[in-house]
N, C-alpha and C positions, 0 to 999 in steps of 0.2 A: 571730818565733820565736827570733831571735838574742837579742833583749831578754829573752825569757822564759828562755833558757838562762843568761844572765848573772845574772838574778835567782836562778836555782836555785843557782848557785855562791855568790852573795853572801849570800842570806838564805833558806835553805830553810824552808818552812812546810807546813802540812797541805794547803792547797788547791793549792799548786804540785805537791806530790807526786801528788795525784790527777790533776792535769792531765797530768803527765808519763806517768802510767799510761795515761790515755786516748790520749795521743799515740802511745804504744808499741802500744796495742791496735788503733788505727785509723790506720795510716799511709797508707791508700788515700785519694787526693784526692777520691774521691766523697763522703766524709763530712766534715762539719764538727762541731765539738764545743765545749762551753763548761762552765765550773765556776761555780756560783752559791752564795752563802751562804744562810743560812736566811731572810734578809730579801730574798732574790732580787736581790742585788747581784752584778754580774759580778765575778768574781775573775780568770778567765782566759778568753780567746776565741781559737779557732784562726783562722788566716787564711782557711781555707775557709769557715767559718761567717760571718766578717765579709764575705766576698765575696758569699755567698748572701743576706745580710741587707741589703747595700748600706750598710754602716756602716764606720767606722774602728775596727778592733779594738784599736789601741794606746792609745786614749783612753777605754776603757770600764771599766777596773779601778776597782772601788769604787762604780760608778754603778748605780742601780736599773734593772732591765730595762724598767719602765714609763716611765722618764724618757727614756732614750735610744733605745729601740726599742719604741715603743707598739704598732706593728703586730704585733710578735712577742709582746709581753706579752699582748695581748687573746686571742691564740690559745693561748699556752702556760701562762700563770699558773695556771689551774685545775688543769691536770695536775701542775705542779710542786708546788703546795701539797698536792695529794692524795698525791703520792709521799712527801713529807716527813712528812705527818701520819700516813699509814697505814704508813710505813716499808716500802714494797715497790716494786719496779720497775713501770714502766708503758710500754706500747707503743701508739702511735697510728699506724695505717698510712697515714692521709691527713689531714693538717692543712692547711687553706687559710690561706695567708699573703699578705695584700695586698702588692702591690708598692709600695715607698716612692715617694712623689711621684705615684703614679697608682693610686689606690685602686679604680679600675674594673677593674683587672687583678689577677691573683693567681697565685701559684705553689702547688704542692702538695709538702708535706714528709712524709717518714716520720720520726717522732720516737720515740726511746727515752730514757727518763729513769730515773736510778738515785739512791737515797738514799746520801749520803756519811756514813760513821760515823767518829767519833773513836775513840781508844784505849779510852775508857770505854764505847763502844757507842752513845753518843748521836748522833742525826742532827744534823750540823752544816751540811748543805747538800745540793745536788743537782747531778748532772751530766747533760748532755743530749748525745745524739749525733743528728745530723740528716743526712738524705739527701734531695736534691731529686729528686722523682719526677714533676715536672710533665710532661715529655715522655712519659714512660711512661703516665701517666694519660690524656693526650690521645690517645695511640695506642690505649689500651684503650677510651676513650670512642668514638673513631672506629670501632674494630672492633666495639664493641657496637652502635653505630648502624647500621653496615653489616649486621651480622647481623639486627638488627630489620627493616631495610629489605628485606633478602633474604627474611626470613620473611613480610613483608607481600606482597612480589611473589609468593612461592610460594602464599600464600593466595588472592591475586587470580587467579593463573593457574589454580588448581584451581577457583575459583568460575566462571570464564568457560569452562572446559572443559565443565562440567555445566549451565551456565545455559541455560534455554530461550531461543530467539530472541526471543520476545515480551518477555523481561525484560532483554535486553541493555542497553537505554537506561537503565533505572533503575539497573542494576548499575554502569554506567560513571560515572554521577553520584555514586553512593555511593563508588566507588573514587577519584574526584577529591577528594571530601571527606576521605577518609582520608589522601591524600597531602598535601593542603593543611595538615591538622592536624599530621601527622607531621613535615613538613619546615619548617613555619612560613611557608608562602607566604600570599599574600592572595587569590589567585585562580588557578584552572586551567581551561582551556577547550579543547575539541576542536572543530576546524574542518574543514569539507569544502570542497574546491576544485571549483567547478562546471566540468565539462569543456567547456561551451559558452561561458559568459561569462567564466570565469576569476575570478569573484567568490568571496570566502571567506565561507562560510556557517556560522554558529554552530550546532552540533548538540547539544552538551552543555557545561554549565558549572557550576562551584561557586565561590562567592565568600563571604568572611567577611561578617558583618553590617556594613553601612555602606559596603561597597565597591561601586562602580558595576558593574552587570552589563555584559557585552560587547554590542556592536551585533549585531543579528540577521544583518545582512549587512555585510561589510567590502568596499566597492568597491575596485577596483584603483587608482583615482586617489587614494584617501585614503592608501595606503601603497605606492606603486609599487615602491620598492626592495625592501621586504620581500616583496611579491608575486612579484617576479622571483626572489628567493632561494628562496622556497618552491617555485616551479615547477621550479627547477633541483635541488631536493632538498638544499639547503644548510642546515646547522644555523646558527642565529644566536643569539648571546648578548651581552648588554651589562650591566655592573654599574651603570653610571650613565648614564642617558639623556642628560644634559648633555654627555657626552663623545663623543657621536655626531658624525661628520664632517658637513660642510655639506650633502652630497648627501642626507642623511637628514632634511632640514628638515621635510618633510611628516610623517614618522614622529614627529619631536619634537613637532610640533603635535598630532598624534593623541594622544600620551601625555599631554600637558598637558590636552587637552580631556576625556580619560577619567578625570579625577580625580587626575592627578599620578602616573603610573607612574614608578617609579625604576629598577627592574631588570626585565629580561624575557629569556626564552629561548624559542625555538620550534624544534620538531623535526619535520621532515616525514616522511611515510611513503609509500613507493612500492609499487605493485602492477604487476608486469609492466613496470617502467621508467617508469610514469606515476604522478605524485604524486596520490594520492587525497585526502589531507588532512594536517593537522598538529596538534600539541598545543602550547599555550603555558602557561608558568608565570610569574606576575607578582608582583612585590613593590612595594607602595606605601610602606610605612612605613620600611623600612631599605634600605640598599644591600646587595645580595646578590652574593656571588662565585659563579662557576659553574665549579668545578674539573672536570677531565676525568672523574674517577671518578664524580662526581655526574651529569654528562651521560650517562655510560654507563648508570647505573642508571635515570635518567629515560627513556632510550631503550628500555630493557627494559620499563618500565611501558607506554610508548606502543605497543610491539609487541603487548603483551597486548590493549590496547584496540583497536588497528587490526585485529588478526586477528579479534577478535570482530565488529567492524563489517563486515569483509569477509565473514565467515561469514553475518552477517545479510543483507548485500546479495545474496550467492549464494543464500541461502534465499528471499529475495524474488523473485529471478529465477526460481528453480525453481517457486515458488508461482504466479508470473505465467504461466509456461509451462504449468503444470498447469491453471490457470484457463482458458487459451486452449484447451488440449486438451479440458477438460471442456465448454467452450462449443462447440467443433467437434463433440465427441461428442454433446452434446445436440442440436445443429443437425442432425447426420446422423440421429439417432434420430427427431427431429421430421419430417425429410424422409421417413424410412423409414415412419413412421406414416402420413404423407400418402400415400405411394405405395401402402401397403397398403390405405388407404381407397379408392384409385382402382381397385383390382383388379376390383371388381364393377361398375364403371362401364363401359358399352359403349364399344368402340373407335370413335373418330371419326377419319377421315383428316385429316392435317395440312393438306392442300390445301383451301382454301375453294373450293367448287364453285359456279360461276355466272358468267353473262356478261350478265345484265340490267343496265340502267342503275343501279337502286338499289344493287346489290351492287358494281358498279364504283366508285360514289361512296364506299362504305364502304371498299373496298380502297385507294383513293387517300388517304383520310384516315388509314388505318393506316400507310401508307408515310410520310406526313408526320410523324406523332407518335412512331412506334416508336423512333427512334434518340435521342429526348430522354428526360428523366426526368419529364416532365410527368404529372400525374394524369389518367387517362382515365375518363370516365363513359359506359358503354354503356347505352343506353336502348332497350328493346324488349320485346315481349310474351314470355311464357313459351314456350320451345322454339324461339326464333329463332337459336340458336347463339352466344349471347353469350360463353360460355366458350371456344368455338373461336376467336372473334375475340380474346379476351384472350390465348390461347396464341400466336396469330399475332403480337400486339404484343410479347409476351415473346421469341419466337424471332427476331424481327427486331431486337431491342435488343442493347445491349452486355452485357446481363445473362444472355444465353442459355446461358452455361456452367453456370449454377446452376439448380436445379429451381424452377419456379414453384409457389408455395404457394397453395392454394385454401381459402377458408373460405365455407361456405354459412350465412349469418347466419340464415336461416329454419329451417334443419335442427337448430339447437342450442337446447336449453332456455335460457331467459333466465338462469338461475342459473349456467350454465356458459360463457356466451359470453365473459365477461371473462377467465377463466382460460385459455380456448381461444385467445383473441387475444393475451393478454399474459403468460400463465404465472402460476405461483404459487410461493411459498417453502414449505418444509417446515413444517407446522403452521399454515398460513395459515387453514385451516378444518378442520372435522372430516372426516377421511378423507384429508387431504393428507399422506400419509406420506413423501413425498419432494419435492424441488424439481423443478419441471417448466418446461421452456422453452415459451413460447407461439409461435403461428404467426408473429407479427411478428418475433420474434427469429430464428426459423428462416429467415425471408425476408431476413435482412440480406445486402445485396449482390445480392439477386434481386428478383423481382416477387411481390407478394401480390395475389391476385384475391379481392375481397370480393363474392361473389354475394349477391343479394337484400339489398343494403345498406339498402333502405328498411325492412327488418324489425329493424334494430338498435335496441335500447332507448335511450331518451333519455339515461339516465345514462351509457351507454357512448359515446354520440356525442361528449361533451365530451373523453373520453380519446382517442378516435380523432382528434379535431381537433388535440389537442396533438401527436400523432405526426406529423400532416401538417405542422403549423406548425414544430415544434421538432426533430422527429426523435428524440424520446425519450419514455420511459414508465417506469412502475414495475411490477414484478411484484406480484401480489396478496400482501399480507402483508409488503411491503418498502417502504422509503422511499428506496432507492438508485436514482437514475435510470439507465436503460440507453439508451445511444446506439444508434440503428438507422438503416440506410440501405436502405430498402425502397421500391421504386416501386409505387404503388397504382393498380390498375385495378379499378374498381367497376362493378357492374351492378345494374339494377333493372327491374322491370316496372311500377313505380308511377310516378305523376305526382308527382315530388318537389316541384315548385313548388307544387302544390296541398297536398301534405303539410305544407309549410312554413306556408302560410296557415292551415291547420287546427291548427297547433301540434303536429304529430306528428313533425316533423323540424326540426332546428336550422338556422336560416337561414345562420349562419356556416359550418357544415359543408357545407351545400348549395353555397355559392359556392366553397368549397375543393375540393369534388369536381368541380364543373362547369367545371373549367379547359378541358378539351377534350372536349365531349360528342360522342358518335357515335350517331346514331339508326339502329338495326338494323331493316331493313324486315321486316315479316311476310311469310310465304310467299305470301299471296294477292296481294301487291304485286309479286311477282317470279315469276309463274306460268311464264314462259318458261324458268326454271331448273329446273322440276320434272322434265322428261325427263332432264336431266343428273344430278340428284340420285338419281332412280330407278335409272338405269344404274349409278351408283357403289354404291348400296346393294345392288343385285342381285349385283354382282361380289363385294362383301364377304361377303354371307350365303351365296352359292354356295360360296365357299371354306370357310366355317365349317360348313355343313350337308352338304357333299359332293354338291351338286346342280348340274345344268347347266340354265340358263334361256337359251333362244335368242330368244324372242319375247315382246313385251308388246303385246297387241292394241291397235289404234288406239282402240277404244271405251273400253278400260280406261284408256289414257293421257288421253283426253278427259275421262273421269269424274274422274280425278285432278286435272286442270288446272282443272276447274270447281268442285271442292270448295273450301270456304272455308278449311279447315285452321285451325280455332281453336287447335289445339295446335302449329301451325307444323311445323318440320322434325322435332321430336321425335315428333309424332303421325304424320307421314309415315313416319318410320323404323319406328315400331311397326306401322303398317299393312303395310309391305313385309315386315317380319320375319314377321308372322303369315301373309302370303300365301306366303312362301317355305317356311314350315313345312308349310302345307297343300298346296302344289303337288306333283303327282305326275308331271308331264311336263315338256316343254321350254318350255311356254307358261305365262306368269305370269298368273293370274287374281286380281284384287284385289277383296275384298269391303269396300266402304266402310262406315263405322260404321253408317249407317242404310239401307244397301242401294242408295241412289240419290244422285246428286250433288245437293247442296243448296247454297244460298247462305244462310249464317247471317246473322242481323241484325247489322249493323255497330254498333259503339259507339265513341264518342269517348274512353271511359275504359278504361284498360288493366285496372283491377281488376274492372270490370263484365264485360269479355270473359272474364277468367279465371274469374269466378264462373259464367258461363253454360257455359263449356267443362267445368269440373269437374263441375257438376251434370248435364250431358249424359252424360258418361262414366259417372257413378255410376248414372244411370238405365239405361244400356245393360248395366251389369254387375249390375243388380239390387241396387245399393248394397253390393256386395261389394268391400271395400277390399283385403284381403290375398289371397295365393295366386296361382296361375297364371291369367293373363288377368284378374286383379282390377283395380280402378280404379287402384291405385298403380302396377302394372306398366305398364298402358296409358299412363299419364301420365308414366312414367319417374321416379317419385318413390318415396322410402321411405314405407312406410305411416304411420310417425309424423309425417313431414313433411306428408303429405296430410291427416292428421287435424288437425294444427296449422293448416294452411291453411284447412280447412273451418271451424274454429272462428273464425278471424279474419274470414272472408268471410261468416259467418252462414249456412252451408249446413247444412241438416238434412233428414232423410228426409221430414219432414212437408211440405216445400215442393217444388214442381215447378220445373223450370227457368224456366218462364214467370212463376212467382210470385216468383222471387228478386228483391229490389230492386236 
């Protein structure tokens, strides 16, 4: 500037006058300025502009702008020519000027250019006034980026407030993609910390094409230091993996093995003081810095994701609890249905009455097996009290706090047995308007009594076998297996071994059921128990009918003990009940079915005995099945069950008992 002043005194000229004018107009050090002639040769350059340009201002006079400052010429020449050609000022708010010696970096100038006129009005050159706004632009860019990021966070926050729980996972992956694209990362991953094993499990991730996806599970031993830092809730960041201390040698190896990770940051999230998971941001291609303000913004992003995941987990817990409540509700409803089904079944005392050798043998077997979970198969004729024995097994077991569930396989239509046993889903078949729990599911944790197991259709025997073997089944109309813990007690009056040989019963199911068989003796083999049974039944019906019976004649008792009782205890009970109804005094008179004690022909086959007995009862009732004192009532069966049994046994009115095969 001192040289320029000396030149002004010694040789004043046009360009110097203009330079002095600019110097007087812009004394502020923020501005640099220069005077160029029409051929864009420097005439005068201020010290400030020389400093901004990285050049020596004293040696520029008379030299072309493109010769000495090519980085400035490329940016300003078009504007300077336009100013002089069009003879009007020009303003450029942001001109990028490469840094001399390092063209990868640049600064930003605000440039004003003016045409310079001689006394005749002709344009003789141009003046430029420059202000360096690089820092201002950086601040503006940073602020703009921050605003854009905050806008993105606001959008994501709004999205996750309204997103259904079922869509949370997809929305998180979409959010990761937006962040990766916006901030220029290569991958972002959400991890869950397993509370039991401490392993880090990948739940959501997004990576650019060509970038290795994360491991599904990151074992503790692979990155032990990071694992400890995550569990303590510590944020970790590193710009260059190679700068990690030696104690991170396993982490270094992991980064190399995963495709060459250069920079990484992870941010844990805590719920109730316990770290539930963390998020990572990874750069492969370039070294990234992690300034505190960026970490804060990334933490805000992770809070949005973490809150959504926590809401999802809470919703899953609620749904799980509701499912358990529904299961318990369905089970209680199923048990209630079962109990309602039993209202019309006659009361039987819990105590098993008898002191004969056969019944003592049965009671000893019950004591041996009751406390186990072994499957029990009760074998005996109709009416021998198999259900009472099943209840005794249940009441002596560890499952006695729950209701025993009973299913009569012979009383259900074949089309409904499967849904009765295993339940069905809504819409599983026409008329299935709602989901229904089956008897097996209702018996979970209890005992299920399968009466008349020999009547179970072959196609359902396989499904029952699976329950016995694996403890699971599917509802009708569903493929989802249901686990069940139900102790099975089965009963039949059929010869199952013979049924297996004749192909009517699965051999594998037979052996599964026959774990602990108990042969229930018919009443004719325990006649010494008849007086005890009669006394108990008289007491029961006396209370029910409001009558007092003081004596049972010896002849009556002898007749009862000599009768063969093909219907066993059920028939005895029906006979005593009828006698109690007809009795008008203190003495009980019993009218046996045919009026005299008889010895019915013995048969070695249970189903033949059953056929003979049913046919005999039908003859005595004149083949009247329904109504008071009808065959179904005398046999203790439902009319539909009796009709089904008659069809299976080939009993029709055209045949007499002696003619039945």
